[in-house]
N, C-alpha and C positions, 0 to 999 in steps of 0.2 A: 623864183620858180619858173622854169621854161614852159611855154604854151603846151608842148607835148606832154610833159609830166603832169600838168594841170588837167589836161584832157583824160589822161589815163586814170588819174585819181578819181575824177568824176564818174568815169565809166565803171570803175570798181565799186564806188559807193552806190551808184544806181542799182547795181545787182546785189546789194546788201551782203557782200562778201565779208568774211571775218577780218578783224584788224590784223591778225597774223598773216593772212593771205595777202592783204594789201601791202604790208611791209615787205613780205617775201618777193612779190611780183615787182614792186617799184625798185627794190634793192637790186634784183637780178638785172633789170633793164639798165639801171644806173651803172653797174659794174661792166656790163656789155658795152655801153657807150664809152666808158673810160678806157677800156681795153683798146679800142680803135681810135679814140680821140675824136670821135665824130658823133653827130646826132643819129639815133636809130632811123630817123626818117630817110636818110640818104644811104643807109646800109640795107643789104638784102639777103637773099638766101645763102650766098657763098659765105658771107660774114657770120651768119647764124651757125652754119655748119662748122666753120673754122673754130668758132668760140666753143661750141659744144664738144668738139674733139679736143680742144685745149683743156676743158674741164675733165674729160675722161682720161686722156693720156698724160697730160701735163700735171694737173692738180690731183689726179687720182680720186676724184669725188665719187661718192656713193651713187648707186642707181637712183635712190630716192631724191638726192640733190639734183641729178640730171633731169628727172621728171619735173621737178619744180621749175627749173630754168626753162625747159621746153614749154611748159604751160604758160609761163610768164611771157615768153616771146610770141606764143600763139595768141594770147590775149592782146598783146600790143599790135601785132600785124593784122590779125583778123578782125578783132572787135574795135580797135581804136583807129588804125590806119586803113581799114577796109580793103586789105589786099588778099587776093585769092590764091596765091601761090603756095602758101605755107604747108598745108597738109601733104601736097604732092612732093614738095622739095625737101621737107624735113620729116623723115620717117619717125614714127613713134617707136621707142625702144621696147623690146620684149620685157614684160614685167616678170621679175623673179621674186615672188613674195617669200619673205622669210617668216618662219614661225616666231611668234613673240617670245622673248625671254621671260620666264616665269620664276619669280622668287617663291620659295616655299614658305609655309606658315612659320617655320622655324627661322628662316632668314629674316622675315618681317619682325619677329620677336627679338632677334639679336640686334637688329638695326635700331629698334625703338629702345630696347634696354640699354644700348650703348650711347644713347643721346641724352645729354644732361640738360641742354637748353630746352625749357618747357614749351616755348613758342614753336621751336623747330620740331619738337616731338609731336605737338598738336597738328602741325601742318602735314607731317607724314602719316600720322594716324588717321586724319581726315581723308587723305588721298586713298588709303587702303579701305576705309570703312564706306566710302561713297563712290569710288571709281571715277572721281572727277578728273577732267582735263586740267592742266596747269592754269590756263586762263580762266576757267570756270571757278577754280578755288580762289584765285587772286581776287576776284570780284565778288566774293561772298560778303554780305553785310550782316551785321548783328540781327537786323530785322528779318533776315531770310530764314532764321531758325524758328520754326513754329512748333514749340514744345507741346502745345495742346493737341494738335493733330498729328504730332510726331512726323513732321514733314520738313524737308529741306528744299527751299526754293532756289533754283538755278537761274539766275537772271542773265548770265553771259554765256549761253550755250552756243555751240558752233553754228554759224550761219544766222546768229541772232535769235535762235529758237529757244524760248524759255521752257523749263519743265520742273516738275516737282518729283522728288524721290523720297523714299522712306528714310527716316532718321533712326540710326542705331541707338538704343537705350544706353549702351555702354559708352558710345561716343558722346551722347548728350551729357552724361554724368561728368565726363572729363572736360567737356566744353564749358560747363558751369564753373568748374574749378578754375579753368583758364580765364573765364570772364571776370571772376572775382579778383584774380591776380592782375590781369592786364588792363581790365576796364576799358575795352575798346569802345569808342563812341559811335563810329559809323562802319568803317571797314572791319571785318572780323579779324583779318591779319594785316594791319597797317604797316606801312614802311617805317623803319626805325628812325630815319632822318626826317621824313615828311609824313607825319601822322594823319594828314588829311588826304593821303593817297594810299592806294593798295600796295602791298609789298611787290617789288619788282620781280619779273619773270626770272631774270638772271640770278637774283638772290635765292630764289626757291631752288633752282637747279644746282646752285653751288652748295647749299646746305644738304641737299639729298646726296650729292657726290661725296661730300666729306663724311656724312653719316655712314655711307657704304664703305668708304676707305677705312674707317675706324674698326670695322669688323671683318676686313679682308675681302670686301666685295667691290670689284671694279665697275665703274660706269653705271652707278645707280642714278636713275633719273626719275622724275615724277610719273612718267607713263608706265614704269615698271610696277608701281603700286596699283595702277589701273588694271594692267594685265593680270596681276596676281588676284585682285578682287574678283574679276570676271571669271577667271579659271577656277578659283576655289569655290565660287558659287555654283558653277557647273558640277564640280566634284561633289558638292553637297546635295545635288539633285534639282537645282533651279532650272526652269525651262528657258530656251533661247529667247523667246519673245519677252519674257520678264527682264532678262539681262539686256536685251536690245533697248528697252525703255530706260533702264538704269543708266546705260552708257550714252544714251542720246544718239544712237546710230540711225541714220535715215533708212538704211537697207539691212534686212536680216542677213544677207550674204556676208556683210562686214562682221557681224557678230559671230557668224558660223566659224570664223577662223579659230575661235577658242576651243572648238570641238577637237581640233588637231593637237592641242596641248593639254587636254584634260585627261590625266592618267587614269583616273577612276572610270571614266567613260570607256577608255580604250580597254581597260582590264575587264569591263563588263561585257564586251563583245565576245561571243563564243566563236572559236575557230571551227570551220566545217570539218577540219581534221578530227576534232574531238568526237564527232558523230559516227566515225567509221568503226565497224565491228571487226577489228583486226585480231589475229592471233597474237599472243604475247611474245615478246622478244626476250630471250634469256641471255644469250651471249652469242658472239661470233668467233669462229675459228680464225686462224691466221689467213686462211684462203678466202676469208670474207663471206663464207656461207653462214646464213642465219640458222641457228639451232633452236 
């Protein structure tokens, strides 16, 4: 391990950033160095700009991917190498937030009904019932299920923040069936090859993708179940603050995105046009005059 990589890892760990963020930042810097065949210590603003343009124009990467790369380079040059040129030389791209894709309750039912493997079924059902992130679900342990208090303990929350959420009675009933069948000792969803480890992130994403393909849904991934749970709870009348706690969002503004995809909430808003006292419109002649 190079001294620069070691320093960057230490700075990331000191800030208690998530394992996923750590991997993403270190991987981005590694690919940047490989592209130029030089250490990032001797590269500067021009090379960063060139590489970001390569990602945009050459690789056609998404705006979210570009944001991650820029954040990684900012961390490297500002936090690790203590250089002050970054913000002025590397402009932040304008954020174009897309509305989350939302599976309907019928979609969820079709996906689950089309899944034969019971372990895979339980993983997706748990995603939808709890709105957990993929890494949070991977690190669930058998002891995290508190059936007496009807609480699920999340030990691997984003940023290392733990939380407790309510446990669905219907989910608990099926988890008991799963436990009697699988008999997991530590991890609730252990790896098939290495039972002393949690199931791999890649394996979860692959099983979700295949489950979606079986019922004609493209690009089904773990976060879609999270989006669906949050949106359907809003539709059922849950308040934003409750959903914020469930999702583990640090800011209410992040949770508020789901207001834009809650059809029931949108339908409940009355248009001001409805309050106008207008004369009825019967029909129009060909000249366009209202009668």
